[in-house]
C-alpha positions in Angstrom: -13.9 -43.6 12.8 -12.2 -40.2 12.0 -13.8 -40.1 8.5 -17.1 -41.1 9.9 -17.0 -38.1 12.3 -15.8 -35.8 9.6 -18.6 -36.7 7.3 -21.1 -36.3 10.1 -19.9 -32.7 10.8 -20.1 -31.3 7.2 -22.3 -28.4 8.3 -19.7 -26.0 6.9 -17.9 -26.1 3.6 -14.1 -25.9 3.8 -11.5 -24.9 1.2 -7.8 -25.9 1.2 -5.5 -23.1 0.0 -1.9 -24.0 -0.9 0.5 -21.0 -0.6 3.5 -21.7 -2.8 6.6 -20.1 -4.2 9.3 -22.1 -5.9 8.3 -25.3 -4.1 8.2 -28.0 -6.8 9.9 -30.6 -4.7 7.7 -30.0 -1.7 4.6 -30.1 -3.9 5.6 -33.5 -5.5 6.4 -35.0 -2.1 3.5 -33.6 0.0 0.5 -33.5 -2.4 0.3 -37.4 -2.6 -0.2 -37.3 1.2 -3.1 -35.0 1.2 -6.7 -36.3 0.8 -8.1 -33.6 -1.4 -11.6 -35.2 -1.2 -11.6 -34.3 2.5 -12.3 -30.6 1.6 -15.0 -29.0 -0.6 -12.7 -26.9 -2.7 -8.9 -26.6 -3.2 -6.7 -24.2 -5.0 -3.2 -22.8 -5.0 -1.8 -19.2 -5.0 1.6 -19.1 -6.6 4.0 -16.3 -5.8 5.5 -16.3 -9.3 7.6 -19.5 -8.8 11.0 -19.8 -10.5 10.7 -23.5 -11.1 8.1 -26.0 -12.1 5.8 -25.6 -9.1 2.8 -24.6 -11.2 3.2 -27.6 -13.5 3.6 -29.9 -10.4 0.3 -28.5 -8.9 -1.6 -28.8 -12.2 -0.4 -32.4 -12.5 -2.4 -33.1 -9.3 -5.4 -31.3 -10.7 -5.0 -28.3 -8.3 -6.3 -25.0 -9.9 -3.4 -22.5 -9.6 -3.5 -18.8 -9.7 -0.5 -16.5 -10.3 -0.3 -14.1 -7.4 -1.2 -10.5 -8.5 0.6 -8.6 -5.7 3.8 -9.5 -3.8 3.8 -10.7 -0.2 2.5 -13.5 2.0 -0.4 -11.4 3.2 -1.3 -10.5 -0.4 -1.5 -14.2 -1.3 -3.8 -14.9 1.7 -6.0 -11.9 0.8 -6.3 -13.2 -2.8 -7.1 -16.7 -1.5 -10.0 -15.3 0.6 -11.3 -13.5 -2.5 -11.2 -16.7 -4.6 -12.7 -19.3 -2.3 -16.5 -20.0 -2.4 -16.7 -22.0 0.9 -17.6 -21.1 4.5 -14.0 -21.5 5.7 -10.5 -21.9 4.4 -7.3 -23.6 5.5 -3.9 -22.2 4.7 -1.1 -24.8 4.0 2.5 -24.5 2.8 3.8 -27.7 1.2 7.4 -27.2 2.2 7.8 -30.0 4.7 7.4 -28.0 7.8 3.7 -28.5 8.1 2.1 -31.9 8.8 -0.4 -32.8 6.1 -2.1 -35.3 8.5 -3.3 -32.3 10.5 -5.3 -30.8 7.6 -8.3 -33.0 8.4 -8.1 -32.0 12.1 -8.5 -28.4 11.1 -11.3 -29.2 8.8 -13.2 -31.1 11.5 -12.8 -28.2 14.0 -14.0 -25.7 11.4 -17.0 -27.8 10.5 -17.8 -28.3 14.2 -18.2 -24.5 14.6 -14.8 -23.2 15.5 -14.0 -19.8 14.0 -10.2 -19.7 14.0 -8.0 -22.8 14.4 -4.2 -22.7 14.7 -1.8 -25.7 14.6 0.5 -24.7 17.5 4.2 -25.7 17.8 4.4 -24.3 21.3 2.0 -26.3 23.5 2.4 -29.7 25.2 2.4 -32.6 22.7 3.8 -30.5 19.9 7.3 -30.3 18.4 9.2 -27.4 16.9 12.0 -27.6 14.4 14.3 -25.9 16.9 13.6 -28.3 19.9 16.9 -30.0 19.4 18.9 -26.8 19.1 20.7 -25.2 22.0 19.8 -21.7 20.9 16.1 -21.6 19.8 16.0 -18.1 18.4 12.9 -18.5 16.3 11.0 -20.3 19.0 11.9 -17.8 21.6 10.9 -14.9 19.4 7.6 -16.6 18.6 6.9 -17.0 22.3 7.9 -13.4 23.0 5.5 -12.0 20.3 2.7 -14.3 21.6 3.3 -13.0 25.1 3.0 -9.4 23.9 -0.1 -10.1 21.9 -1.7 -11.7 25.0 -0.6 -8.9 27.3 -2.0 -6.1 25.1 -5.0 -7.5 23.5 -6.3 -10.7 25.1 -9.4 -10.9 27.3 -10.9 -13.7 29.3 -9.5 -17.1 28.5 -8.8 -16.3 24.8 -5.1 -16.6 24.3 -2.5 -17.5 21.7 0.8 -19.5 21.8 2.0 -19.6 18.2 1.7 -16.4 16.2 3.9 -17.1 13.3 2.8 -20.6 12.1 0.9 -20.1 8.9 -0.8 -23.5 9.2 -4.3 -22.4 10.3 -7.9 -22.4 9.3 -10.5 -19.6 9.6 -14.1 -19.1 8.7 -14.8 -16.5 6.1 -17.1 -14.7 8.5 -14.3 -14.3 11.0 -11.8 -13.3 8.3 -14.1 -10.6 7.1 -14.7 -9.2 10.6 -11.0 -8.8 11.0 -10.6 -6.4 8.1 -7.1 -7.7 7.5 -4.7 -5.5 5.6 -1.1 -6.8 5.9 0.4 -7.6 2.5 3.7 -9.0 3.9 4.8 -11.7 6.3 3.1 -10.0 9.3 -0.3 -11.3 8.2 -0.2 -14.3 10.5 0.5 -12.0 13.5 -2.2 -9.5 12.4 -4.8 -12.3 12.3 -4.0 -13.4 15.8 -4.0 -9.9 17.2 -7.3 -9.0 15.6 -8.9 -12.3 16.8 -7.8 -11.3 20.3 -9.1 -7.7 19.8 -12.5 -8.9 18.5 -12.9 -11.7 21.0 -12.9 -14.3 18.2 -12.0 -17.6 20.0 -8.6 -19.1 19.0 -8.6 -22.9 19.0 -5.2 -24.5 19.1 -4.0 -28.1 18.9 -0.5 -29.5 19.0 1.3 -30.1 15.7 4.6 -31.6 14.8 6.9 -29.4 12.7 9.0 -31.2 10.2 12.2 -30.2 8.3 12.0 -28.3 5.0 12.2 -30.7 2.1 14.3 -28.4 0.0 15.6 -24.8 -0.1 15.6 -22.4 2.9 13.1 -20.2 4.6 12.2 -17.0 2.6 11.9 -15.0 5.8 15.1 -13.7 7.5 14.9 -13.7 11.3 16.0 -10.1 11.9 13.9 -8.5 9.2 10.9 -10.6 10.3 11.3 -9.6 13.9 11.4 -5.9 12.9 8.4 -6.2 10.7 6.4 -8.0 13.5 7.3 -5.2 16.0 6.1 -2.5 13.5 2.9 -4.4 13.1 2.4 -4.7 16.8 3.0 -0.9 17.2 0.4 -0.1 14.5 -2.2 -2.3 16.2 -1.5 -0.7 19.5 -1.9 2.8 18.1 -5.1 1.7 16.5 -6.5 0.7 19.9 -6.8 -2.5 22.0 -10.3 -3.3 20.7 -10.3 -1.3 17.5 -10.0 -2.8 14.0 -9.8 -0.4 11.1 -11.3 -1.2 7.7 -8.9 -2.6 5.1 -7.3 0.0 3.0 -8.7 0.7 -0.5 -6.9 -1.4 -3.1 -6.3 -4.4 -1.0 -7.9 -7.6 -2.3 -10.5 -8.6 0.3 -13.7 -9.4 -1.4 -14.6 -11.9 -4.1 -16.1 -9.3 -6.5 -12.6 -7.7 -6.8 -11.4 -10.8 -8.8 -14.4 -11.2 -11.1 -13.0 -11.9 -14.6 -9.4 -12.1 -13.2 -7.2 -15.2 -13.5 
């Protein structure tokens, strides 16, 4: 039934983008669980892995591109420049994100949604800190979401999960946002600019798993400081204003012509 609905709603093409850096174990465990034929294009952006991540991806037939500039945001900007579809889904194969939800995002994008976020903060979802007494990351996420809603939301358009990178977006919505963050603040900037521009944010509950190996590459304190700086920059820009991306940032496909 699910696949029948998905096939009937193929009015938009969708790409799957794997954002990876030193994740060979996650790739080998998670990739077999992903139905690559459920999307129209798939590729990986590799942040110069120090293990066999690239070889693992290529063993599954996933075209992989070495990231040209450092940072999570830079990887996402490069992904947008490389896809040839109407929309794209970002996925990190580290065990935190549920591969079963990829097809849900694809269905929502094909059905006409512009920006889809798998939320760990709404009823029916689970967060990796739910069993912890002190939920520092979850509380911080909720705080940043509240600030984004307070300063930029209008009407019923709201956000609950601003730091989960498991999300899908149409290329039209992406280009309207004129995104510029090169670092880990990209996820927050996307949400803020969606609120500024009135781009509807569609959320559904997801279940966050445990990392398969390694540790998170984003320290809590430095991440929080970076998010606050991003919030301040967006406030100074204006509650409804979105500046054009800075010169030199990868944002358009023609910037990668002839590059590999």
